C-alpha positions in Angstrom: 0.3 -4.3 -6.0 1.2 -2.1 -8.8 3.0 1.3 -8.8 0.9 4.4 -9.1 2.7 5.2 -12.4 0.1 2.9 -14.0 -2.6 5.6 -13.5 -3.5 7.9 -16.4 -1.9 11.4 -16.4 -4.2 14.4 -16.7 -5.0 17.8 -15.2 -7.2 18.4 -12.2 -9.9 20.6 -13.7 -13.0 20.2 -11.7 -15.2 22.1 -9.3 -15.5 19.1 -6.9 -14.4 19.6 -3.3 -11.4 17.3 -3.6 -10.3 18.8 -7.0 -10.5 22.3 -5.5 -8.6 21.2 -2.4 -5.7 19.9 -4.5 -5.8 23.0 -6.7 -5.6 25.2 -3.6 -2.4 23.2 -2.7 -1.0 24.0 -6.2 -1.3 20.4 -7.1 -2.8 20.3 -10.6 -2.4 16.8 -12.0 -3.9 13.5 -11.0 -0.5 11.7 -10.6 0.9 14.6 -8.5 -2.2 14.3 -6.2 -1.5 10.6 -5.9 2.1 11.2 -5.0 1.1 13.8 -2.4 -1.3 11.5 -0.7 1.1 8.5 -0.8 3.8 10.7 0.8 1.7 11.8 3.7 2.5 9.9 6.9 0.4 6.9 7.7 -1.7 7.5 10.8 -5.2 7.0 12.2 -7.5 9.9 11.7 -9.8 11.4 14.4 -12.9 11.1 12.1 -12.5 8.8 9.2 -15.9 9.7 7.7 -14.8 13.3 7.1 -13.6 13.3 3.5 -11.2 16.3 4.2 -9.7 14.8 7.4 -6.6 13.8 5.5 -5.8 17.4 4.7 -6.8 18.7 8.1 -4.5 16.2 9.9 -1.8 15.7 7.2 -1.9 12.0 7.7 -4.2 9.1 6.8 -4.8 5.3 6.6 -5.7 3.1 3.7 -9.3 4.2 4.3 -8.8 7.9 4.1 -6.0 8.0 1.6 -8.0 5.9 -0.9 -11.2 7.8 -0.2 -9.6 11.1 -1.3 -8.0 9.7 -4.5 -11.0 7.6 -5.3 -13.2 10.7 -4.9 -10.8 12.7 -7.1 -11.0 10.0 -9.8 -14.8 10.3 -9.7 -14.7 14.1 -10.0 -12.3 13.8 -13.0 -14.3 10.9 -14.5 -11.3 8.6 -14.4 -12.0 4.8 -14.5 -10.4 4.2 -11.1 -12.4 2.7 -8.2 -11.8 2.1 -4.5 -12.0 -1.5 -3.4 -12.0 -3.1 0.0 -10.4 -6.4 0.6 -10.1 -8.9 3.4 -6.6 -10.3 3.7 -5.2 -13.1 5.9 -3.1 -11.4 8.6 -0.2 -13.5 9.8 3.1 -12.8 11.5 4.7 -12.6 8.0 2.6 -9.5 7.3 2.4 -8.1 10.8 5.0 -8.8 13.5 3.4 -10.1 16.7 0.3 -11.6 15.0 1.4 -15.1 15.9 0.5 -14.5 19.6 -3.1 -13.6 18.6 -3.3 -16.5 16.3 -2.3 -18.9 19.0 -4.7 -17.4 21.5 -7.7 -17.7 19.2 -6.5 -20.9 17.4 -6.7 -19.3 14.0 -4.4 -19.7 10.9 -4.8 -16.0 10.2 -6.9 -13.0 11.2 -9.2 -11.8 8.4 -8.4 -8.0 8.2 -9.7 -5.2 6.0 -7.6 -3.2 3.7 -8.4 -0.7 0.9 -6.8 -0.1 -2.5 -7.6 1.4 -5.9 -8.3 -0.5 -9.1 -7.6 0.7 -12.6 -8.3 -1.9 -15.2 -6.2 -4.9 -14.3 -4.0 -2.9 -11.9 -4.2 -2.6 -8.2 -2.6 0.3 -6.4 -2.1 0.7 -2.7 -1.2 4.3 -1.7 -0.1 3.2 1.8 2.5 0.8 0.4 5.9 2.0 1.6 4.4 4.0 4.5 5.2 3.1 8.0 1.9 1.4 8.4 2.6 -1.5 10.8 2.9 -4.1 8.0 6.1 -5.8 7.0 5.2 -6.2 3.3 2.7 -5.3 0.6 -0.6 -7.1 0.7 -1.1 -9.1 -2.5 -3.4 -11.9 -1.3 -7.0 -11.4 -0.5 -9.7 -13.7 0.6 -12.4 -11.3 -0.6 -12.6 -8.0 -2.5 -15.4 -5.7 -3.5 -15.8 -2.3 -5.2 -17.2 0.4 -2.9 -17.9 4.1 -3.1 -14.8 6.1 -2.3 -15.9 7.5 0.9 -17.8 4.5 2.3 -18.8 5.1 5.9 -17.1 3.2 8.7 -20.5 1.7 9.6 -21.1 0.5 6.0 -17.6 -0.8 5.6 -17.9 -2.8 8.9 -21.3 -4.2 7.7 -19.7 -5.3 4.4 -16.8 -6.9 6.4 -19.1 -8.9 8.7 -21.3 -10.1 5.8 -18.2 -11.3 3.9 -16.9 -13.0 7.0 -20.2 -14.8 7.5 -20.9 -15.7 3.8 -17.4 -16.2 2.4 -14.6 -16.6 4.9 -15.9 -18.4 8.0 -17.1 -21.4 5.8 -13.5 -21.9 4.6 -12.0 -25.2 5.6 -8.8 -23.7 7.0 -10.8 -21.8 9.7 -12.0 -25.1 11.1 -15.4 -23.9 12.1 -14.3 -20.7 13.8 -17.2 -18.6 15.2 -17.8 -15.0 14.3 -17.4 -13.7 17.9 -13.9 -15.2 18.2 -12.8 -13.9 14.8 -14.1 -10.4 15.7 -12.2 -10.5 19.0 -9.0 -11.5 17.2 -9.6 -8.7 14.7 -9.8 -6.1 17.6 -6.5 -7.4 18.9 -5.1 -7.3 15.4 -6.1 -3.6 15.0 -4.5 -2.8 18.4 -1.3 -4.6 17.2 -1.2 -2.5 14.0 -1.5 0.7 16.0 1.3 -0.5 18.3 3.6 -1.4 15.4 3.0 2.1 13.9 4.1 3.7 17.1 
């Protein structure tokens, strides 16, 4: 992933809800908004579909952090887009994942992650946060551009479709079935929460 310094500099001058929220916080440039969001603690939000939950709870995940900055980019007409990606979770990335992999006889757990794309650059505003991961995620099995505030339901639908069409047919998964992969994913999410705590 790239540093957020690759993003264009510019003032926040819009009437959009996210622009106004940052201006109310006396944050008046796009890079400063990015730094503010990146510095917020990593933590699961009560309602991820609420675009303002990040500000209400002063914390966020890759989903809510990138929803806010992706929406700000739209409001400012900057060519920065939110993407979702499915990465191969292993013990190298998340400590303790090997137990789940052995249980489900998988080489990795296909897990969702979000990031921002600006030209050839990819920026993860949760990199460096205490997010349950040991390292940055640079390898993806699948990526797609999405609307900044994609709903949890739509994101999960995209995840399942990518699993079915793109990931489960991969040779290294050895014919794994959807149900087992989804069970492993649930345990992977629980592991991430444990690692954050």
